[in-house]
TINUFI-832005 format. One record per residue: y negated, z, x negated of N, C-alpha, C in turn; residue number from 1; residue in one letter. Coordinates in Angstrom, 3 decimals. Layout:
+----------+----------+----------+----------+----------+----------+----------+----------+----------+-----+------+
:      nc2 :      nc3 :      nc1 :     cac2 :     cac3 :     cac1 :      cc2 :      cc3 :      cc1 :  nr : rest :
+----------+----------+----------+----------+----------+----------+----------+----------+----------+-----+------+
:        Y :        Z :        X :        Y :        Z :        X :        Y :        Z :        X : NUM :    A :
...
+----------+----------+----------+----------+----------+----------+----------+----------+----------+-----+------+
This chain:
+----------+----------+----------+----------+----------+----------+----------+----------+----------+-----+------+
:      nc2 :      nc3 :      nc1 :     cac2 :     cac3 :     cac1 :      cc2 :      cc3 :      cc1 :  nr : rest :
+----------+----------+----------+----------+----------+----------+----------+----------+----------+-----+------+
: -166.971 :  122.713 : -232.510 : -167.782 :  121.627 : -232.012 : -168.894 :  122.154 : -231.090 :   1 :    M :
: -168.548 :  123.085 : -230.221 : -169.524 :  123.630 : -229.289 : -170.596 :  124.429 : -230.028 :   2 :    N :
: -170.227 :  125.120 : -231.103 : -171.183 :  125.868 : -231.916 : -172.185 :  124.958 : -232.590 :   3 :    G :
: -171.739 :  123.770 : -232.992 : -172.652 :  122.804 : -233.606 : -173.684 :  122.307 : -232.597 :   4 :    E :
: -173.270 :  122.118 : -231.351 : -174.197 :  121.663 : -230.311 : -175.261 :  122.721 : -230.048 :   5 :    A :
: -174.865 :  123.995 : -230.047 : -175.817 :  125.083 : -229.829 : -176.804 :  125.141 : -230.992 :   6 :    V :
: -176.324 :  125.014 : -232.228 : -177.195 :  125.039 : -233.396 : -178.177 :  123.873 : -233.361 :   7 :    N :
: -177.703 :  122.691 : -232.980 : -178.567 :  121.517 : -232.881 : -179.643 :  121.734 : -231.818 :   8 :    T :
: -179.243 :  122.316 : -230.675 : -180.210 :  122.591 : -229.608 : -181.278 :  123.580 : -230.071 :   9 :    D :
: -180.868 :  124.579 : -230.818 : -181.825 :  125.575 : -231.316 : -182.791 :  124.931 : -232.306 :  10 :    I :
: -182.285 :  124.095 : -233.188 : -183.143 :  123.417 : -234.162 : -184.148 :  122.528 : -233.438 :  11 :    V :
: -183.685 :  121.784 : -232.452 : -184.582 :  120.908 : -231.680 : -185.643 :  121.742 : -230.970 :  12 :    I :
: -185.238 :  122.858 : -230.393 : -186.176 :  123.737 : -229.691 : -187.224 :  124.304 : -230.646 :  13 :    L :
: -186.792 :  124.753 : -231.820 : -187.730 :  125.325 : -232.800 : -188.694 :  124.256 : -233.304 :  14 :    V :
: -188.182 :  123.070 : -233.624 : -189.049 :  121.985 : -234.099 : -190.048 :  121.602 : -233.009 :  15 :    V :
: -189.610 :  121.518 : -231.779 : -190.511 :  121.202 : -230.671 : -191.595 :  122.252 : -230.506 :  16 :    G :
: -191.220 :  123.523 : -230.642 : -192.200 :  124.606 : -230.517 : -193.229 :  124.536 : -231.645 :  17 :    A :
: -192.777 :  124.255 : -232.855 : -193.697 :  124.156 : -233.995 : -194.662 :  122.987 : -233.801 :  18 :    V :
: -194.153 :  121.856 : -233.346 : -195.016 :  120.697 : -233.096 : -196.022 :  121.016 : -231.993 :  19 :    V :
: -195.572 :  121.655 : -230.922 : -196.476 :  122.005 : -229.819 : -197.572 :  122.955 : -230.294 :  20 :    A :
: -197.214 :  123.940 : -231.110 : -198.227 :  124.864 : -231.636 : -199.211 :  124.148 : -232.557 :  21 :    L :
: -198.704 :  123.201 : -233.343 : -199.587 :  122.428 : -234.219 : -200.591 :  121.612 : -233.430 :  22 :    G :
: -200.127 :  120.973 : -232.370 : -201.020 :  120.178 : -231.516 : -202.041 :  121.084 : -230.836 :  23 :    V :
: -201.591 :  122.221 : -230.338 : -202.504 :  123.164 : -229.691 : -203.567 :  123.653 : -230.664 :  24 :    L :
: -203.172 :  123.994 : -231.883 : -204.137 :  124.430 : -232.899 : -205.141 :  123.318 : -233.193 :  25 :    Y :
: -204.654 :  122.102 : -233.330 : -205.527 :  120.961 : -233.620 : -206.544 :  120.769 : -232.500 :  26 :    W :
: -206.094 :  120.874 : -231.255 : -207.017 :  120.722 : -230.124 : -208.046 :  121.844 : -230.083 :  27 :    L :
: -207.604 :  123.063 : -230.300 : -208.527 :  124.201 : -230.254 : -209.513 :  124.169 : -231.411 :  28 :    L :
: -209.084 :  123.759 : -232.586 : -209.992 :  123.681 : -233.731 : -211.075 :  122.649 : -233.473 :  29 :    A :
: -210.717 :  121.531 : -232.881 : -211.702 :  120.510 : -232.539 : -212.694 :  121.017 : -231.513 :  30 :    G :
: -212.211 :  121.763 : -230.547 : -213.094 :  122.323 : -229.532 : -214.032 :  123.358 : -230.129 :  31 :    N :
: -213.553 :  124.102 : -231.113 : -214.423 :  125.096 : -231.752 : -215.585 :  124.414 : -232.467 :  32 :    E :
: -215.301 :  123.344 : -233.193 : -216.364 :  122.627 : -233.896 : -217.374 :  122.066 : -232.902 :  33 :    A :
: -216.901 :  121.528 : -231.804 : -217.796 :  120.984 : -230.776 : -218.670 :  122.088 : -230.184 :  34 :    S :
: -218.061 :  123.226 : -229.912 : -218.804 :  124.361 : -229.353 : -219.857 :  124.849 : -230.351 :  35 :    R :
: -219.489 :  124.911 : -231.629 : -220.431 :  125.366 : -232.650 : -221.585 :  124.372 : -232.838 :  36 :    L :
: -221.278 :  123.072 : -232.770 : -222.342 :  122.055 : -232.853 : -223.335 :  122.241 : -231.705 :  37 :    R :
: -222.806 :  122.420 : -230.501 : -223.678 :  122.630 : -229.343 : -224.537 :  123.875 : -229.519 :  38 :    D :
: -223.935 :  124.930 : -230.049 : -224.693 :  126.163 : -230.293 : -225.827 :  125.901 : -231.287 :  39 :    H :
: -225.547 :  125.140 : -232.331 : -226.578 :  124.811 : -233.313 : -227.724 :  124.061 : -232.648 :  40 :    Y :
: -227.408 :  123.049 : -231.848 : -228.458 :  122.242 : -231.215 : -229.288 :  123.064 : -230.239 :  41 :    F :
: -228.670 :  124.034 : -229.578 : -229.435 :  124.902 : -228.682 : -230.310 :  125.875 : -229.466 :  42 :    R :
: -229.883 :  126.248 : -230.660 : -230.585 :  127.268 : -231.443 : -231.729 :  126.720 : -232.283 :  43 :    S :
: -231.682 :  125.453 : -232.635 : -232.591 :  124.924 : -233.655 : -233.980 :  124.571 : -233.098 :  44 :    I :
: -234.108 :  124.310 : -231.820 : -235.402 :  124.019 : -231.186 : -236.125 :  122.835 : -231.820 :  45 :    H :
: -235.386 :  121.754 : -232.035 : -235.947 :  120.491 : -232.519 : -235.494 :  119.386 : -231.578 :  46 :    L :
: -236.210 :  118.258 : -231.568 : -235.685 :  117.107 : -230.821 : -234.288 :  116.757 : -231.337 :  47 :    P :
: -233.456 :  116.221 : -230.476 : -232.046 :  116.007 : -230.814 : -231.868 :  115.197 : -232.107 :  48 :    R :
: -232.612 :  114.140 : -232.291 : -232.455 :  113.301 : -233.480 : -232.771 :  114.095 : -234.750 :  49 :    A :
: -233.836 :  114.877 : -234.714 : -234.188 :  115.695 : -235.878 : -233.156 :  116.793 : -236.110 :  50 :    E :
: -232.650 :  117.369 : -235.031 : -231.634 :  118.410 : -235.161 : -230.355 :  117.841 : -235.777 :  51 :    A :
: -229.983 :  116.620 : -235.392 : -228.794 :  115.980 : -235.959 : -228.982 :  115.701 : -237.445 :  52 :    E :
: -230.175 :  115.256 : -237.830 : -230.460 :  115.020 : -239.247 : -230.417 :  116.330 : -240.031 :  53 :    Q :
: -230.984 :  117.366 : -239.464 : -230.982 :  118.676 : -240.108 : -229.553 :  119.181 : -240.292 :  54 :    S :
: -228.736 :  119.059 : -239.247 : -227.348 :  119.493 : -239.332 : -226.595 :  118.683 : -240.381 :  55 :    L :
: -226.832 :  117.387 : -240.431 : -226.166 :  116.529 : -241.421 : -226.526 :  116.967 : -242.844 :  56 :    A :
: -227.777 :  117.324 : -243.071 : -228.194 :  117.800 : -244.399 : -227.499 :  119.111 : -244.756 :  57 :    R :
: -227.477 :  120.035 : -243.787 : -226.806 :  121.315 : -244.024 : -225.320 :  121.106 : -244.318 :  58 :    H :
: -224.676 :  120.254 : -243.535 : -223.248 :  119.993 : -243.737 : -222.984 :  119.379 : -245.108 :  59 :    L :
: -223.807 :  118.412 : -245.500 : -223.623 :  117.750 : -246.796 : -223.788 :  118.749 : -247.933 :  60 :    A :
: -224.783 :  119.620 : -247.823 : -225.018 :  120.621 : -248.870 : -223.836 :  121.574 : -248.990 :  61 :    R :
: -223.347 :  122.058 : -247.848 : -222.229 :  122.992 : -247.891 : -220.925 :  122.317 : -248.322 :  62 :    L :
: -220.729 :  121.061 : -247.906 : -219.510 :  120.354 : -248.304 : -219.491 :  120.106 : -249.805 :  63 :    Q :
: -220.660 :  119.921 : -250.379 : -220.739 :  119.745 : -251.831 : -220.482 :  121.070 : -252.545 :  64 :    E :
: -221.023 :  122.129 : -251.976 : -220.907 :  123.441 : -252.604 : -219.521 :  124.065 : -252.379 :  65 :    K :
: -218.932 :  123.834 : -251.207 : -217.630 :  124.415 : -250.836 : -216.718 :  123.303 : -250.290 :  66 :    H :
: -216.183 :  122.446 : -251.137 : -215.362 :  121.333 : -250.647 : -214.032 :  121.803 : -250.041 :  67 :    P :
: -213.544 :  121.015 : -249.095 : -212.214 :  121.244 : -248.542 : -212.125 :  122.199 : -247.375 :  68 :    G :
: -213.231 :  122.687 : -246.888 : -213.209 :  123.600 : -245.739 : -213.208 :  122.787 : -244.445 :  69 :    K :
: -212.890 :  123.447 : -243.349 : -212.890 :  122.761 : -242.051 : -214.323 :  122.601 : -241.553 :  70 :    S :
: -214.507 :  121.676 : -240.622 : -215.840 :  121.472 : -240.040 : -216.317 :  122.749 : -239.351 :  71 :    E :
: -215.404 :  123.429 : -238.676 : -215.780 :  124.669 : -237.997 : -216.259 :  125.719 : -239.005 :  72 :    A :
: -215.635 :  125.775 : -240.183 : -216.065 :  126.731 : -241.210 : -217.506 :  126.460 : -241.622 :  73 :    W :
: -217.798 :  125.179 : -241.892 : -219.174 :  124.819 : -242.288 : -220.164 :  125.171 : -241.176 :  74 :    Y :
: -219.812 :  124.866 : -239.944 : -220.722 :  125.138 : -238.831 : -220.937 :  126.632 : -238.636 :  75 :    L :
: -219.866 :  127.429 : -238.773 : -220.035 :  128.884 : -238.677 : -220.976 :  129.385 : -239.771 :  76 :    R :
: -220.838 :  128.846 : -240.954 : -221.695 :  129.247 : -242.082 : -223.156 :  128.874 : -241.814 :  77 :    R :
: -223.385 :  127.668 : -241.313 : -224.745 :  127.214 : -241.000 : -225.369 :  128.113 : -239.940 :  78 :    I :
: -224.612 :  128.422 : -238.887 : -225.146 :  129.277 : -237.825 : -225.409 :  130.697 : -238.331 :  79 :    L :
: -224.545 :  131.204 : -239.197 : -224.765 :  132.538 : -239.766 : -226.029 :  132.544 : -240.621 :  80 :    A :
: -226.217 :  131.496 : -241.409 : -227.433 :  131.405 : -242.232 : -228.678 :  131.310 : -241.365 :  81 :    D :
: -228.608 :  130.529 : -240.298 : -229.734 :  130.387 : -239.372 : -230.068 :  131.739 : -238.746 :  82 :    L :
: -229.039 :  132.442 : -238.300 : -229.239 :  133.751 : -237.688 : -229.829 :  134.733 : -238.705 :  83 :    H :
: -229.300 :  134.729 : -239.920 : -229.789 :  135.621 : -240.978 : -231.258 :  135.354 : -241.290 :  84 :    R :
: -231.628 :  134.083 : -241.365 : -233.005 :  133.732 : -241.715 : -234.005 :  134.065 : -240.611 :  85 :    D :
: -233.520 :  134.241 : -239.394 : -234.426 :  134.556 : -238.289 : -234.683 :  136.045 : -238.162 :  86 :    R :
: -233.978 :  136.869 : -238.915 : -234.211 :  138.325 : -238.846 : -235.469 :  138.706 : -239.536 :  87 :    R :
+----------+----------+----------+----------+----------+----------+----------+----------+----------+-----+------+
């Protein structure tokens, strides 16, 4: 009986740790996309409304070409392309 309680406690602990890591990853991924968006707006040198329209066009094009990626992936790709084109 005591061994079953220990096993149950371990399972609860492992499940809790997995959930906590999932939440942490979700929060950090969202922060990365926000940080990348801000970087884009600082780099593009357009009025905010035009920069938002430009970003929306880039995102739509990449989402059509590479469906199913994360927002951060698309933003990293856009920033890499912007950097490449400025060389």
